[in-house]
N, C-alpha and C positions, 0 to 999 in steps of 0.2 A: 240109122248111121253108118251102116257097115259099108254101103255103097257109095256114101257121101266123098270121102276120101278120093278113090278112085274116080269121080266125077269131077272133083275138085282140082286134082294136082294133074290130070291129063288136059283141063281146059286154061291155056296160060291168060287169059284175060281175067278168067276168076282169081287165078293165082296172084297176079300181079296186083289185084283190089286188096287180096288179103294182107298181102306183104306190106301194102300202103297203109291200110287200117292198122296192122301191127307195129309199124313205125310211127304213127300216131301215138297208139297207147303207149308204147314204151316210153315216151316222154313223160307219162304221169309218175311222179313218184312215189305217190300211194294209189296202192293198187284199187281202182274203183270197182263197183259191182259192173262185173263186166258185161252180162246181158242187157242191164240199163244203159251203159255206156255204148254198146252196138246200137240198140234201140234208138238212141238220140242220135248217133253218126247217120243212119241210115235215112232219119227225117229230113237232112239237109242233103243227102245225096240220090236225088231223084232217077239218076240212070239206073239204079239198081231193081230189077222187078223183083215180084216175090220168090221165085226160084232162085236167082242169084243171092238174095238175103239170106234166104235158109242155108243155101250151100256154104257162102262165105262164112255165116256164123258158126257152122258146125265146125269147119275148118280152123276158125278162131278158138273155139273151145277145145280143139284137139291139141292146142300148144298147151293149155291149164292139165288136160287130163295127162300129157306125156312131159310135160315141163321137168319134173325131176329127172327122168331118164336122159331127155336133152342135157341137162347140167351135168350128169355122170359121165356124158361122152366128153365133156369137156374138161372136167374136173378131176375125173377118175378118183383116186383114192382120197384126194383132198375134199370130195364131197361133203363129209359130216363136218370136216373142220373149218370150211368155207362158210358152210350153210348148215349151222347147228341147229336150227328150229325152222319148222313150215313158215314162220312170218317172214324169214329171212330169203325166201325163195323167190319173192319178186325182185328184190334189189339185183340179184344175181341175174335171172333171167333176162331183165330188162336191157341188161347191159349189151344183149345180142342182138344184133339188127335182124331183119328178114334174109338177109344173103346167107346170114350164119344159123337160124332158127329152122328154115324151111327143108333144105336138104336132109339134116337131119329128121326131121319128122317125116320125110317121105321115107327115108330109111327106116324109122321106127314102123311104120305101118307095112312095111315089105317085111319085117320080122317075122319069124316063126317061133310056135311056142316050143319050149325046151323043157321037159318035165326034171332036168337035173341042178334047175336052179334050188337054191336054200331059200328060206323065207325072206330074206331081208333083198337077196336079188329079185325075186319074184315082186316085192313091194315097188322097188325101184324102174322094174319093167314094166309096170302097170301105172308107174308115175306118183307113187305116194312115198313121201319121204319118210325114211327108216324111222326116224321119232317116233311115228305112230306105229311099231311093231309090239311094245311092252302093252300099250292099251288095246290093241287088237287082239292079241294074245290072252287077257285078261277077259275079254268078251267074249272069245271062244271057248274058254275055260268054263265061264258063267252059262252060257246060254247054248252050248254044244255046236257051235256054228262049224260049218265046213267053210273054214276061214280063205283056204285058197281060193274056193269058187266065188266065195264074196267077194274077194280083192279083184278078182278076174271081171266081175259083173260090174264092176263101178264104171267101165269104160263104155257102158251100151245103157244109152239113157231109157230109163223107165217108159212105159205107155202114159198116154193120157188116162186119167181117171177123172170121171164126172160123179158128181152126186145131185141127186133130185131132190131140189126143193118140196114140191108138192106133188107125192106120193098118188095121189086122186087122179093126176093127170099124167100118169106114167104111161098109158098106152099111145096117148097122143104124142109124149115126147119120142118115144121109141121110134113111132112113124115118122116122125119129122127128121128124126136124126138119118134114118137108112134111105129117106128120098133127097137127104142131102149126100148120099153115097158114103156115110159112115157104117162099118162092120161094129157090131154093138156085141158085147158078152155082158149078159145082164147077171147083176150079183145082189140084187135086191134095189136099194137106193143107191147103190154104187154101180157105175157102168164102167167097163173098160172098152175104150172105142179106138179104132184108127181110120185114117182116110186121107185123101190128098187134100181135103179143104179145111181151112182154118176153122175152129170151132166158133170163134168169135161173130162168124157171118151168119149161124146157124139162128132160126127165129127163136127155139125154145131157150136159148142162152140168153138171146137179146131181150126176151120177156121176163128172164129173171126165174125162168122154171128149173135152171141148172147153173152148179157152180163146178169150177176147176177145184178139184181136191184129190190130194194124192189118196191112194186105198189105206195106207198106214195111219194116217190122219185123220181118216173118216173112221178107222177103227179105235183111235183114243177117244174120238167124240162119242161113239156107242157105249165105249165104256163106262161113261157118263150115267147111262139108263135113265134119263129124263123123260119125265112124266107129264102129260097135261095137268096143269093146275100149280105147277109148283114154280116157286121162285129161285131162280138160278144166277149163279156170278160167273162169267167168264173173264178171270182176271187180269189175264195176258191178251187181250183179244186180238192184238196187232189188226190186220184188216178186217177180221170177222168172219173167217171162213168157217170156224167151229161155231162161233155166235149164231150164223145162220143154220148151222147144222140143229144146234138146241131149239132154236126158234121153230124149227122145222117140227123136231120131235113135240113140242109141247102143243101143236095143233092149233094155236091161238089162243090157249087157254093158259093162264099163268104169264110170267115174264122171264125174260134174260138180260140182266143188267151185263154191257161189256165196259170194260175199263182198258186205259192204257196209259202211259207215260207221254206218250206222243200224242198229240191233239191232233194233227192231221190223219192219223190213223184213224181215231174216233169219226171223223168225218167220212173215211171212207167205208166204215161201219154202216153209219147214218145212209150212204149214199147205196148199197148192196141191200140194205134192209128193205129201203123204198121200191127198189127195183124187182125185190123178190115178194113185195105185199105183204111184209112180215110187220104187223103193228105193235107188236109186243116186244120190242127191242128198245132197250133203253142205253145210253152211254155215261159214263162217268171218268173224269182223270183220276188218276191215282199212281204215285210214284214210288209205292211199297215200304215207305219208310215205318209206316204203322199201318194198323188195321183201320180200315174205312168206317166211317159213320154208315150205318144201316139205314137202306131207305124203308119208308114206311111199311110196305108189303113184307120185308123180311124182319123187320122189326116186331110186328105182331106176332111171327112165330118163333121169336127165339133167334134168328138167323137165318141163313140160306139154307135152303132144302140141301143143295149141291152147290159145290164150287169146282170150277175147273182151274187149274194152273199150268196153263201151256208156257212153261218157263223158256226165257232167252236162253240161248244153248251158243255150242259150238258148231251146231248145224252139220256135224260130219255124218249124218245118216243121208244128206242129200247131195253127195257129190257128185251122184252120177247125172243129176240136173243142173247144178252150181260147181263145176270142177274147181273155179277158183278159190271157193272157202279151203280147200286142202292148204291154201298157201297163208293163211290169216292165223293160224293159232301159235302160241308159244306158253310155257309154263306158267308164266304170270297170267296171261290172259285166262288160263283154265282156271287156276286159284280163284281169279276176280269173279269169274261166270260160278263157280260152286257155291263161294260165298253170298253172290246175289241170290242164287237160285233157294238156298237154303233159307235165306231172310224172307224170300217173297212167300214161300211156301207156309214158314211160322207165321207171316202176318194176316196172310189170307185165311187160315186155318182159325183163327180167333171169331172170323164171321160166320161160322158153321153153326147149326142149332146142333142141339143133341139129337143122335141119331141119324145125322145128315151125313151126305158124301163128299168125299173129298178126293178129286182124280188128279194126278200130277203125270206129265207127259214131256217129253223132249224130241228132238228131231236129232239124236247124238246116239252113238255106241257106245260113249265114254260110261264105265262104270262108276267112275267118279261123279258125274253129273246126275247119275241113277240111281242104282241101288243103294251106294254110298248116301246119297241125300235122304232116301227114304229109311235107312236104318238110322241114322241119327236123327233125324225127327221121332222116329219112333220112341227111341231110346230119351228123348226129352221131353216126348206127349204121351204120357201113359195112358191117357184117355181115349188116344185111337188105335185103331187093331186093322191090320193088313187084310184084305180081302184077294187080292190079286196083284201080280207082279210081273212084267214080261216084256219081251223085245217083239216088236211087230215089223213087218212089211219084208224087204228082203234080209237072209237070202230064202224063206219060206215062200213068200209072195212078191210078185215081181211089182216092186213098189220101192219107197224110202224105206230106211231105217230109222223105227224111233220106238222109242219106249213109254210104258205107262203103267202106273200103279193106282189102285184104287184102295182108299180108308174109310173106315166107317167111326164117326166120333161115338162114343159110350156115353 
């Protein structure tokens, strides 16, 4: 991303197109998912080549990376009075047209580091609302984070991480990636790749041998320690990234049940399983209000061998990839999320067999969504014991920031 601003801002035609997109986006009263919104826009704008699309998208995301700094330039000391919580940022930012936004953005990109800033000033400079300061300080104390280093890293997109679905074909996969011009750092089933070509045209990816999955996300899946022959439940499967990881670990023996409240997500799970040639993936709708009925395979052994609860969360650990996520949270939303997380974990845990493993994960740095949930759960469920609990990814690894805890049922 470092060279994109200069390339973009020195190219009047690209800058003009970015301005047109911004003035279209700001008409949206509710902030859409920006990457999806841009993708939909580009489909109807055939004049954009792949290079233009990438640079213009990077430029648009700069508005969300530094939007709080831009607002502070206009609102000054009134920033926190006028925009008290992150969920109010969009309503203020969208009031500025491209002629107001982009000169300030260019000014921010030309700004130099200043070590004399206090933490609040550093947050604003890096585009993070000061509302997050208390939560970040709590995380830094809990996990001994280099907080300022983590904050500064949030505007540098993490690398592309892949996971190998079929390790027995790893040699051919690596050869295929390298023949397509990718540089590959091999970390076992995880691969960090870079290159000028898009991964979606790669033959190994098209054949279902590879999945796009962040390194921290893979580490959550690894914590489950899935073994061939087990019956495992992925309770909040979403699109099925970790479901595929579990199926890979099972090696065709046993089964993984993927559930989600959204039926269209389960269709995506089925599609990905078929593409990857995993024949032991099952799906089930589940709304988390009560424990599910056990499938026959789990019922015969007294419950699932392992359960993964990758809970809905604030996604605060994914700001590097989706900076508009910073604009969506407030205190009421956080309270709703933590209530939901505790309920999902509690109801899912009832389907675990004795001596089974329960793994809880989020892509959030908030203590409230992580350690606090686990501590409350343990206090109310004495038959469970904590095995491990930690933050994953950034700042230790060049990845998203995620949390994982593993529990054993006595």
